[in-house]
PDBQT receptor file of N, H, CA, C and O in Angstrom, charges set to zero:
ATOM      1  N   MET A   1      -0.993   7.721 -38.512  1.00  0.00    +0.000 N 
ATOM      2  CA  MET A   1      -0.279   7.740 -37.212  1.00  0.00    +0.000 C 
ATOM      3  C   MET A   1      -1.038   8.315 -36.003  1.00  0.00    +0.000 C 
ATOM      4  O   MET A   1      -0.899   7.803 -34.893  1.00  0.00    +0.000 OA
ATOM      5  N   ASN A   2      -1.955   9.525 -36.239  1.00  0.00    +0.000 N 
ATOM      6  H   ASN A   2      -2.068   9.941 -37.141  1.00  0.00    +0.000 HD
ATOM      7  CA  ASN A   2      -2.551  10.052 -35.354  1.00  0.00    +0.000 C 
ATOM      8  C   ASN A   2      -3.724   8.962 -34.809  1.00  0.00    +0.000 C 
ATOM      9  O   ASN A   2      -3.909   8.730 -33.614  1.00  0.00    +0.000 OA
ATOM     10  N   ASN A   3      -4.364   8.434 -35.746  1.00  0.00    +0.000 N 
ATOM     11  H   ASN A   3      -4.214   8.622 -36.717  1.00  0.00    +0.000 HD
ATOM     12  CA  ASN A   3      -5.365   7.375 -35.459  1.00  0.00    +0.000 C 
ATOM     13  C   ASN A   3      -4.877   6.323 -34.575  1.00  0.00    +0.000 C 
ATOM     14  O   ASN A   3      -5.546   5.924 -33.621  1.00  0.00    +0.000 OA
ATOM     15  N   GLU A   4      -3.616   5.825 -34.900  1.00  0.00    +0.000 N 
ATOM     16  H   GLU A   4      -3.073   6.149 -35.675  1.00  0.00    +0.000 HD
ATOM     17  CA  GLU A   4      -3.040   4.793 -34.145  1.00  0.00    +0.000 C 
ATOM     18  C   GLU A   4      -2.843   5.259 -32.591  1.00  0.00    +0.000 C 
ATOM     19  O   GLU A   4      -3.057   4.537 -31.617  1.00  0.00    +0.000 OA
ATOM     20  N   LYS A   5      -2.427   6.504 -32.560  1.00  0.00    +0.000 N 
ATOM     21  H   LYS A   5      -2.253   7.091 -33.351  1.00  0.00    +0.000 HD
ATOM     22  CA  LYS A   5      -2.099   7.105 -31.042  1.00  0.00    +0.000 C 
ATOM     23  C   LYS A   5      -3.610   7.070 -30.319  1.00  0.00    +0.000 C 
ATOM     24  O   LYS A   5      -3.734   6.677 -29.159  1.00  0.00    +0.000 OA
ATOM     25  N   GLN A   6      -4.632   7.476 -31.045  1.00  0.00    +0.000 N 
ATOM     26  H   GLN A   6      -4.532   7.795 -31.987  1.00  0.00    +0.000 HD
ATOM     27  CA  GLN A   6      -5.798   7.699 -30.608  1.00  0.00    +0.000 C 
ATOM     28  C   GLN A   6      -6.278   6.468 -30.157  1.00  0.00    +0.000 C 
ATOM     29  O   GLN A   6      -6.805   6.442 -29.045  1.00  0.00    +0.000 OA
ATOM     30  N   PHE A   7      -6.190   5.403 -30.840  1.00  0.00    +0.000 N 
ATOM     31  H   PHE A   7      -5.762   5.424 -31.743  1.00  0.00    +0.000 HD
ATOM     32  CA  PHE A   7      -6.569   3.988 -30.670  1.00  0.00    +0.000 C 
ATOM     33  C   PHE A   7      -6.040   3.457 -29.214  1.00  0.00    +0.000 C 
ATOM     34  O   PHE A   7      -6.679   3.016 -28.259  1.00  0.00    +0.000 OA
ATOM     35  N   PHE A   8      -4.622   3.665 -29.401  1.00  0.00    +0.000 N 
ATOM     36  H   PHE A   8      -4.103   4.024 -30.177  1.00  0.00    +0.000 HD
ATOM     37  CA  PHE A   8      -3.737   3.251 -27.904  1.00  0.00    +0.000 C 
ATOM     38  C   PHE A   8      -4.291   3.913 -26.747  1.00  0.00    +0.000 C 
ATOM     39  O   PHE A   8      -4.476   3.296 -25.698  1.00  0.00    +0.000 OA
ATOM     40  N   THR A   9      -4.601   5.307 -26.903  1.00  0.00    +0.000 N 
ATOM     41  H   THR A   9      -4.450   5.808 -27.756  1.00  0.00    +0.000 HD
ATOM     42  CA  THR A   9      -5.210   6.072 -25.738  1.00  0.00    +0.000 C 
ATOM     43  C   THR A   9      -6.491   5.448 -25.307  1.00  0.00    +0.000 C 
ATOM     44  O   THR A   9      -6.723   5.197 -24.125  1.00  0.00    +0.000 OA
ATOM     45  N   GLU A  10      -7.307   5.204 -26.264  1.00  0.00    +0.000 N 
ATOM     46  H   GLU A  10      -7.118   5.408 -27.225  1.00  0.00    +0.000 HD
ATOM     47  CA  GLU A  10      -8.725   4.495 -25.875  1.00  0.00    +0.000 C 
ATOM     48  C   GLU A  10      -8.503   3.171 -25.135  1.00  0.00    +0.000 C 
ATOM     49  O   GLU A  10      -9.188   2.772 -24.193  1.00  0.00    +0.000 OA
ATOM     50  N   VAL A  11      -7.330   2.469 -25.752  1.00  0.00    +0.000 N 
ATOM     51  H   VAL A  11      -6.774   2.794 -26.517  1.00  0.00    +0.000 HD
ATOM     52  CA  VAL A  11      -7.261   1.033 -25.083  1.00  0.00    +0.000 C 
ATOM     53  C   VAL A  11      -6.708   1.217 -23.592  1.00  0.00    +0.000 C 
ATOM     54  O   VAL A  11      -7.134   0.514 -22.676  1.00  0.00    +0.000 OA
ATOM     55  N   ILE A  12      -5.764   2.173 -23.406  1.00  0.00    +0.000 N 
ATOM     56  H   ILE A  12      -5.417   2.745 -24.150  1.00  0.00    +0.000 HD
ATOM     57  CA  ILE A  12      -5.192   2.550 -22.198  1.00  0.00    +0.000 C 
ATOM     58  C   ILE A  12      -6.340   2.858 -21.275  1.00  0.00    +0.000 C 
ATOM     59  O   ILE A  12      -6.518   2.242 -20.224  1.00  0.00    +0.000 OA
ATOM     60  N   ASN A  13      -7.070   3.779 -21.679  1.00  0.00    +0.000 N 
ATOM     61  H   ASN A  13      -6.925   4.280 -22.532  1.00  0.00    +0.000 HD
ATOM     62  CA  ASN A  13      -8.084   4.447 -20.765  1.00  0.00    +0.000 C 
ATOM     63  C   ASN A  13      -9.224   3.299 -20.496  1.00  0.00    +0.000 C 
ATOM     64  O   ASN A  13      -9.893   3.341 -19.463  1.00  0.00    +0.000 OA
ATOM     65  N   PHE A  14      -9.400   2.332 -21.419  1.00  0.00    +0.000 N 
ATOM     66  H   PHE A  14      -8.856   2.298 -22.258  1.00  0.00    +0.000 HD
ATOM     67  CA  PHE A  14     -10.370   1.107 -21.179  1.00  0.00    +0.000 C 
ATOM     68  C   PHE A  14      -9.667   0.348 -19.993  1.00  0.00    +0.000 C 
ATOM     69  O   PHE A  14     -10.290   0.106 -18.959  1.00  0.00    +0.000 OA
ATOM     70  N   TYR A  15      -8.367  -0.018 -20.165  1.00  0.00    +0.000 N 
ATOM     71  H   TYR A  15      -7.860   0.178 -21.005  1.00  0.00    +0.000 HD
ATOM     72  CA  TYR A  15      -7.746  -0.847 -19.096  1.00  0.00    +0.000 C 
ATOM     73  C   TYR A  15      -7.677  -0.131 -17.714  1.00  0.00    +0.000 C 
ATOM     74  O   TYR A  15      -7.793  -0.764 -16.665  1.00  0.00    +0.000 OA
ATOM     75  N   LYS A  16      -7.499   1.107 -17.756  1.00  0.00    +0.000 N 
ATOM     76  H   LYS A  16      -7.404   1.621 -18.609  1.00  0.00    +0.000 HD
ATOM     77  CA  LYS A  16      -7.515   1.941 -16.361  1.00  0.00    +0.000 C 
ATOM     78  C   LYS A  16      -8.847   1.717 -15.780  1.00  0.00    +0.000 C 
ATOM     79  O   LYS A  16      -8.912   1.460 -14.578  1.00  0.00    +0.000 OA
ATOM     80  N   ILE A  17      -9.945   1.784 -16.508  1.00  0.00    +0.000 N 
ATOM     81  H   ILE A  17      -9.892   1.993 -17.485  1.00  0.00    +0.000 HD
ATOM     82  CA  ILE A  17     -11.230   1.697 -15.929  1.00  0.00    +0.000 C 
ATOM     83  C   ILE A  17     -11.566   0.111 -15.477  1.00  0.00    +0.000 C 
ATOM     84  O   ILE A  17     -12.150  -0.179 -14.433  1.00  0.00    +0.000 OA
ATOM     85  N   VAL A  18     -11.161  -0.697 -16.309  1.00  0.00    +0.000 N 
ATOM     86  H   VAL A  18     -10.687  -0.462 -17.157  1.00  0.00    +0.000 HD
ATOM     87  CA  VAL A  18     -11.097  -2.069 -15.687  1.00  0.00    +0.000 C 
ATOM     88  C   VAL A  18     -10.306  -2.341 -14.446  1.00  0.00    +0.000 C 
ATOM     89  O   VAL A  18     -10.694  -3.135 -13.588  1.00  0.00    +0.000 OA
ATOM     90  N   ALA A  19      -9.335  -1.754 -14.379  1.00  0.00    +0.000 N 
ATOM     91  H   ALA A  19      -9.021  -1.109 -15.076  1.00  0.00    +0.000 HD
ATOM     92  CA  ALA A  19      -8.224  -2.042 -13.295  1.00  0.00    +0.000 C 
ATOM     93  C   ALA A  19      -8.911  -1.265 -12.024  1.00  0.00    +0.000 C 
ATOM     94  O   ALA A  19      -8.818  -1.777 -10.908  1.00  0.00    +0.000 OA
ATOM     95  N   ASN A  20      -9.498  -0.210 -12.178  1.00  0.00    +0.000 N 
ATOM     96  H   ASN A  20      -9.574   0.207 -13.084  1.00  0.00    +0.000 HD
ATOM     97  CA  ASN A  20     -10.174   0.500 -11.093  1.00  0.00    +0.000 C 
ATOM     98  C   ASN A  20     -11.326  -0.141 -10.731  1.00  0.00    +0.000 C 
ATOM     99  O   ASN A  20     -11.520  -0.222  -9.518  1.00  0.00    +0.000 OA
ATOM    100  N   ALA A  21     -12.225  -0.667 -11.537  1.00  0.00    +0.000 N 
ATOM    101  H   ALA A  21     -12.067  -0.601 -12.522  1.00  0.00    +0.000 HD
ATOM    102  CA  ALA A  21     -13.357  -1.487 -11.175  1.00  0.00    +0.000 C 
ATOM    103  C   ALA A  21     -12.906  -2.664 -10.371  1.00  0.00    +0.000 C 
ATOM    104  O   ALA A  21     -13.419  -2.912  -9.280  1.00  0.00    +0.000 OA
ATOM    105  N   THR A  22     -11.903  -3.432 -10.922  1.00  0.00    +0.000 N 
ATOM    106  H   THR A  22     -11.486  -3.231 -11.808  1.00  0.00    +0.000 HD
ATOM    107  CA  THR A  22     -11.303  -4.581 -10.348  1.00  0.00    +0.000 C 
ATOM    108  C   THR A  22     -10.877  -4.270  -8.917  1.00  0.00    +0.000 C 
ATOM    109  O   THR A  22     -11.251  -5.010  -8.008  1.00  0.00    +0.000 OA
ATOM    110  N   ILE A  23     -10.145  -3.253  -8.690  1.00  0.00    +0.000 N 
ATOM    111  H   ILE A  23      -9.841  -2.652  -9.429  1.00  0.00    +0.000 HD
ATOM    112  CA  ILE A  23      -9.613  -2.743  -7.399  1.00  0.00    +0.000 C 
ATOM    113  C   ILE A  23     -10.749  -2.453  -6.349  1.00  0.00    +0.000 C 
ATOM    114  O   ILE A  23     -10.688  -2.756  -5.158  1.00  0.00    +0.000 OA
ATOM    115  N   LEU A  24     -11.682  -1.888  -6.909  1.00  0.00    +0.000 N 
ATOM    116  H   LEU A  24     -11.732  -1.642  -7.877  1.00  0.00    +0.000 HD
ATOM    117  CA  LEU A  24     -12.944  -1.560  -6.100  1.00  0.00    +0.000 C 
ATOM    118  C   LEU A  24     -13.617  -2.780  -5.672  1.00  0.00    +0.000 C 
ATOM    119  O   LEU A  24     -13.992  -2.876  -4.503  1.00  0.00    +0.000 OA
ATOM    120  N   PHE A  25     -13.800  -3.692  -6.487  1.00  0.00    +0.000 N 
ATOM    121  H   PHE A  25     -13.496  -3.614  -7.436  1.00  0.00    +0.000 HD
ATOM    122  CA  PHE A  25     -14.421  -5.029  -6.337  1.00  0.00    +0.000 C 
ATOM    123  C   PHE A  25     -13.677  -5.783  -5.251  1.00  0.00    +0.000 C 
ATOM    124  O   PHE A  25     -14.315  -6.220  -4.293  1.00  0.00    +0.000 OA
ATOM    125  N   TYR A  26     -12.408  -5.955  -5.339  1.00  0.00    +0.000 N 
ATOM    126  H   TYR A  26     -11.890  -5.600  -6.117  1.00  0.00    +0.000 HD
ATOM    127  CA  TYR A  26     -11.702  -6.557  -4.421  1.00  0.00    +0.000 C 
ATOM    128  C   TYR A  26     -11.591  -5.975  -2.988  1.00  0.00    +0.000 C 
ATOM    129  O   TYR A  26     -11.583  -6.687  -1.984  1.00  0.00    +0.000 OA
ATOM    130  N   ASN A  27     -11.501  -4.554  -2.974  1.00  0.00    +0.000 N 
ATOM    131  H   ASN A  27     -11.507  -3.976  -3.790  1.00  0.00    +0.000 HD
ATOM    132  CA  ASN A  27     -11.670  -4.014  -1.732  1.00  0.00    +0.000 C 
ATOM    133  C   ASN A  27     -12.970  -4.088  -1.078  1.00  0.00    +0.000 C 
ATOM    134  O   ASN A  27     -12.946  -4.116   0.152  1.00  0.00    +0.000 OA
ATOM    135  N   GLN A  28     -14.036  -4.123  -1.630  1.00  0.00    +0.000 N 
ATOM    136  H   GLN A  28     -14.055  -4.100  -2.630  1.00  0.00    +0.000 HD
ATOM    137  CA  GLN A  28     -15.385  -4.540  -1.044  1.00  0.00    +0.000 C 
ATOM    138  C   GLN A  28     -15.469  -6.005  -0.548  1.00  0.00    +0.000 C 
ATOM    139  O   GLN A  28     -16.121  -6.326   0.446  1.00  0.00    +0.000 OA
ATOM    140  N   TYR A  29     -14.714  -6.928  -1.362  1.00  0.00    +0.000 N 
ATOM    141  H   TYR A  29     -14.184  -6.668  -2.169  1.00  0.00    +0.000 HD
ATOM    142  CA  TYR A  29     -14.711  -8.279  -1.161  1.00  0.00    +0.000 C 
ATOM    143  C   TYR A  29     -13.900  -8.471   0.279  1.00  0.00    +0.000 C 
ATOM    144  O   TYR A  29     -14.368  -9.071   1.247  1.00  0.00    +0.000 OA
ATOM    145  N   ILE A  30     -12.711  -7.900   0.233  1.00  0.00    +0.000 N 
ATOM    146  H   ILE A  30     -12.330  -7.412  -0.553  1.00  0.00    +0.000 HD
ATOM    147  CA  ILE A  30     -11.875  -7.999   1.485  1.00  0.00    +0.000 C 
ATOM    148  C   ILE A  30     -12.707  -7.497   2.607  1.00  0.00    +0.000 C 
ATOM    149  O   ILE A  30     -12.896  -8.218   3.586  1.00  0.00    +0.000 OA
ATOM    150  N   ILE A  31     -13.236  -6.260   2.523  1.00  0.00    +0.000 N 
ATOM    151  H   ILE A  31     -13.082  -5.675   1.727  1.00  0.00    +0.000 HD
ATOM    152  CA  ILE A  31     -14.047  -5.592   3.625  1.00  0.00    +0.000 C 
ATOM    153  C   ILE A  31     -14.948  -6.552   4.165  1.00  0.00    +0.000 C 
ATOM    154  O   ILE A  31     -14.982  -6.836   5.362  1.00  0.00    +0.000 OA
ATOM    155  N   THR A  32     -15.788  -7.128   3.159  1.00  0.00    +0.000 N 
ATOM    156  H   THR A  32     -15.760  -6.896   2.187  1.00  0.00    +0.000 HD
ATOM    157  CA  THR A  32     -16.798  -8.146   3.579  1.00  0.00    +0.000 C 
ATOM    158  C   THR A  32     -16.341  -9.408   4.304  1.00  0.00    +0.000 C 
ATOM    159  O   THR A  32     -17.114 -10.010   5.049  1.00  0.00    +0.000 OA
ATOM    160  N   ILE A  33     -15.131  -9.797   4.096  1.00  0.00    +0.000 N 
ATOM    161  H   ILE A  33     -14.504  -9.308   3.491  1.00  0.00    +0.000 HD
ATOM    162  CA  ILE A  33     -14.438 -10.927   4.492  1.00  0.00    +0.000 C 
ATOM    163  C   ILE A  33     -14.131 -10.436   6.069  1.00  0.00    +0.000 C 
ATOM    164  O   ILE A  33     -14.509 -11.111   7.027  1.00  0.00    +0.000 OA
ATOM    165  N   LEU A  34     -13.470  -9.298   6.200  1.00  0.00    +0.000 N 
ATOM    166  H   LEU A  34     -13.163  -8.750   5.422  1.00  0.00    +0.000 HD
ATOM    167  CA  LEU A  34     -13.086  -8.912   7.458  1.00  0.00    +0.000 C 
ATOM    168  C   LEU A  34     -14.199  -8.557   8.436  1.00  0.00    +0.000 C 
ATOM    169  O   LEU A  34     -14.109  -8.771   9.645  1.00  0.00    +0.000 OA
ATOM    170  N   LYS A  35     -15.177  -8.041   7.885  1.00  0.00    +0.000 N 
ATOM    171  H   LYS A  35     -15.250  -7.866   6.903  1.00  0.00    +0.000 HD
ATOM    172  CA  LYS A  35     -16.476  -7.940   8.748  1.00  0.00    +0.000 C 
ATOM    173  C   LYS A  35     -17.189  -9.193   9.181  1.00  0.00    +0.000 C 
ATOM    174  O   LYS A  35     -17.754  -9.270  10.272  1.00  0.00    +0.000 OA
ATOM    175  N   GLY A  36     -17.149 -10.186   8.291  1.00  0.00    +0.000 N 
ATOM    176  H   GLY A  36     -16.690 -10.123   7.405  1.00  0.00    +0.000 HD
ATOM    177  CA  GLY A  36     -17.500 -11.421   8.564  1.00  0.00    +0.000 C 
ATOM    178  C   GLY A  36     -16.571 -12.099   9.648  1.00  0.00    +0.000 C 
ATOM    179  O   GLY A  36     -17.135 -12.786  10.500  1.00  0.00    +0.000 OA
ATOM    180  N   GLU A  37     -15.438 -11.989   9.683  1.00  0.00    +0.000 N 
ATOM    181  H   GLU A  37     -14.981 -11.431   8.991  1.00  0.00    +0.000 HD
ATOM    182  CA  GLU A  37     -14.511 -12.605  10.598  1.00  0.00    +0.000 C 
ATOM    183  C   GLU A  37     -14.859 -11.912  12.055  1.00  0.00    +0.000 C 
ATOM    184  O   GLU A  37     -14.965 -12.577  13.086  1.00  0.00    +0.000 OA
ATOM    185  N   LEU A  38     -15.014 -10.554  11.993  1.00  0.00    +0.000 N 
ATOM    186  H   LEU A  38     -14.927 -10.015  11.156  1.00  0.00    +0.000 HD
ATOM    187  CA  LEU A  38     -15.294  -9.820  13.218  1.00  0.00    +0.000 C 
ATOM    188  C   LEU A  38     -16.680 -10.416  13.792  1.00  0.00    +0.000 C 
ATOM    189  O   LEU A  38     -16.775 -10.790  14.961  1.00  0.00    +0.000 OA
ATOM    190  N   LEU A  39     -17.488 -10.459  13.095  1.00  0.00    +0.000 N 
ATOM    191  H   LEU A  39     -17.411 -10.156  12.145  1.00  0.00    +0.000 HD
ATOM    192  CA  LEU A  39     -18.804 -10.993  13.521  1.00  0.00    +0.000 C 
ATOM    193  C   LEU A  39     -18.716 -12.390  14.234  1.00  0.00    +0.000 C 
ATOM    194  O   LEU A  39     -19.245 -12.691  15.304  1.00  0.00    +0.000 OA
ATOM    195  N   PHE A  40     -17.927 -13.192  13.412  1.00  0.00    +0.000 N 
ATOM    196  H   PHE A  40     -17.496 -12.947  12.543  1.00  0.00    +0.000 HD
ATOM    197  CA  PHE A  40     -17.655 -14.469  13.869  1.00  0.00    +0.000 C 
ATOM    198  C   PHE A  40     -16.978 -14.500  15.040  1.00  0.00    +0.000 C 
ATOM    199  O   PHE A  40     -17.316 -15.380  15.831  1.00  0.00    +0.000 OA
ATOM    200  N   LYS A  41     -15.979 -13.656  15.398  1.00  0.00    +0.000 N 
ATOM    201  H   LYS A  41     -15.704 -12.941  14.755  1.00  0.00    +0.000 HD
ATOM    202  CA  LYS A  41     -15.252 -13.502  16.660  1.00  0.00    +0.000 C 
ATOM    203  C   LYS A  41     -16.163 -13.140  17.810  1.00  0.00    +0.000 C 
ATOM    204  O   LYS A  41     -16.090 -13.707  18.900  1.00  0.00    +0.000 OA
ATOM    205  N   ILE A  42     -17.164 -12.019  17.488  1.00  0.00    +0.000 N 
ATOM    206  H   ILE A  42     -17.223 -11.558  16.602  1.00  0.00    +0.000 HD
ATOM    207  CA  ILE A  42     -17.935 -11.689  18.451  1.00  0.00    +0.000 C 
ATOM    208  C   ILE A  42     -19.107 -12.665  18.905  1.00  0.00    +0.000 C 
ATOM    209  O   ILE A  42     -19.559 -12.623  20.049  1.00  0.00    +0.000 OA
ATOM    210  N   ILE A  43     -19.509 -13.433  18.059  1.00  0.00    +0.000 N 
ATOM    211  H   ILE A  43     -19.142 -13.468  17.130  1.00  0.00    +0.000 HD
ATOM    212  CA  ILE A  43     -20.632 -14.508  18.159  1.00  0.00    +0.000 C 
ATOM    213  C   ILE A  43     -19.928 -15.626  19.004  1.00  0.00    +0.000 C 
ATOM    214  O   ILE A  43     -20.511 -16.157  19.949  1.00  0.00    +0.000 OA
ATOM    215  N   PHE A  44     -18.684 -15.956  18.641  1.00  0.00    +0.000 N 
ATOM    216  H   PHE A  44     -18.209 -15.525  17.873  1.00  0.00    +0.000 HD
ATOM    217  CA  PHE A  44     -18.073 -17.115  19.115  1.00  0.00    +0.000 C 
ATOM    218  C   PHE A  44     -17.058 -16.933  20.010  1.00  0.00    +0.000 C 
ATOM    219  O   PHE A  44     -16.466 -17.905  20.478  1.00  0.00    +0.000 OA
TER     220      PHE A  44
């Protein structure tokens, strides 16, 4: 029973790390696109 709980805790922690990494990646991606649009508007 205890091992099962430990396993689920590790799985949940793993998914939290993956989710955080994904959010950070998308934030950087969106910021890059917004910067690109701003530069595009300034140039043209």
